[in-house]
C-alpha positions as CSV (number, residue, x, y, z in Angstrom):
1,M,-5.7,70.2,24.3
2,I,-5.1,66.5,23.5
3,L,-7.4,64.8,20.9
4,E,-7.6,61.0,20.3
5,V,-8.9,59.7,17.0
6,T,-10.1,56.1,17.8
7,K,-9.2,53.0,15.6
8,R,-12.8,52.9,14.4
9,A,-12.9,56.6,13.4
10,Q,-9.8,56.2,11.5
11,N,-10.9,53.3,9.7
12,K,-14.1,55.1,8.6
13,L,-12.3,58.5,7.6
14,E,-10.0,56.5,5.3
15,E,-12.9,54.4,4.2
16,L,-14.2,58.1,3.1
17,G,-11.2,58.9,1.3
18,F,-9.2,61.1,4.1
19,K,-5.8,61.0,3.6
20,P,-3.9,61.4,6.9
21,N,-0.7,62.4,5.2
22,E,-1.9,65.3,3.0
23,S,-4.7,66.6,5.1
24,V,-5.8,68.0,8.5
25,L,-8.9,66.9,10.3
26,L,-10.7,70.4,11.5
27,I,-13.4,70.6,14.1
28,I,-15.5,73.3,13.2
29,Y,-18.0,74.6,15.8
30,E,-21.1,75.8,13.9
31,T,-23.3,78.5,15.6
32,D,-25.5,79.6,12.7
33,G,-29.3,78.9,13.6
34,C,-28.3,77.7,17.0
35,G,-29.6,80.8,19.0
36,C,-26.4,81.8,20.5
37,A,-22.7,80.6,20.5
38,V,-23.1,78.5,23.5
39,N,-25.4,76.4,21.6
40,G,-23.1,75.3,18.9
41,V,-22.6,72.0,17.0
42,S,-19.3,70.5,16.1
43,R,-18.5,68.8,12.8
44,L,-15.5,67.5,10.9
45,Q,-13.8,68.8,7.9
46,E,-10.9,67.6,6.0
47,V,-8.5,70.3,5.0
48,K,-5.2,71.0,3.4
49,P,-2.6,72.1,5.9
50,E,-1.8,75.3,3.7
51,T,-5.6,76.5,4.1
52,L,-5.5,76.8,7.8
53,T,-5.6,80.4,8.9
54,E,-4.5,82.2,12.0
55,E,-8.1,81.6,13.4
56,E,-7.4,77.9,13.6
57,K,-5.0,75.9,15.9
58,M,-3.2,72.7,15.4
59,V,-4.0,70.2,18.4
60,E,-2.0,67.5,19.8
61,T,-3.1,64.1,18.4
62,E,-2.9,61.3,20.7
63,S,-2.2,57.6,19.2
64,S,-2.6,58.2,15.8
65,P,-0.9,59.7,12.6
66,Y,-3.7,62.2,12.1
67,R,-3.0,66.0,12.5
68,T,-6.0,67.8,13.9
69,A,-6.8,71.4,14.5
70,I,-9.8,73.4,15.9
71,Q,-11.1,77.0,15.7
72,K,-9.6,79.3,18.2
73,R,-12.8,81.1,18.7
74,A,-14.5,77.9,19.9
75,E,-11.6,76.6,22.1
76,W,-13.5,77.4,25.3
77,A,-16.4,74.9,24.3
78,Y,-13.9,71.9,24.5
79,D,-12.6,70.1,27.5
80,E,-8.6,69.6,27.6
81,K,-8.9,66.0,26.2
82,L,-11.2,65.1,23.5
83,K,-12.0,62.0,21.4
84,I,-13.3,61.5,18.1
85,D,-15.0,58.4,17.7
86,F,-17.4,56.4,15.1
87,S,-20.5,54.6,16.2
88,L,-21.1,51.7,14.1
89,S,-24.9,51.4,15.3
90,A,-25.6,55.1,14.7
91,N,-23.3,54.8,11.5
92,T,-21.8,58.4,12.5
93,F,-18.6,60.1,14.1
94,Q,-19.1,61.3,17.8
95,L,-17.1,63.9,19.7
96,K,-16.6,62.8,23.3
97,S,-14.6,64.0,26.4
98,P,-14.2,62.3,29.5
99,N,-16.9,64.4,31.2
100,E,-19.6,64.4,28.6
101,M,-20.6,63.5,24.8
102,L,-20.2,66.8,22.9
103,N,-21.8,65.7,19.7
104,P,-23.3,62.1,19.3
105,R,-24.1,62.7,15.7
106,M,-21.2,64.7,14.1
107,S,-21.1,65.2,10.2
108,Y,-17.9,64.9,8.2
109,Q,-17.2,66.9,5.1
110,P,-14.3,65.6,2.9
111,S,-11.9,68.0,1.1
112,V,-13.5,69.8,-2.0
């Protein structure tokens, strides 16, 4: 799997305090309240590298200094190529693939 973080998304993440040298951008696949695992919703969360568990997997990140990871249990839900973008008009992050829009309004949670 290869993930691209667009320049717009990088700029917004850094504006929100994300530190690419200290943190990993984790894509979490939420299924609570969605009815079943197929109807999950992706969200972004900033985590420290040392907090990643064996249930999470680092993903190759293209064209950016960002380190990214996904949950292994949700790997089936994503295409081989993904893109995290930021929509200026909707003021939100988006998760896309060449085939579809996976989440047009993806939330971001900074590290606690």
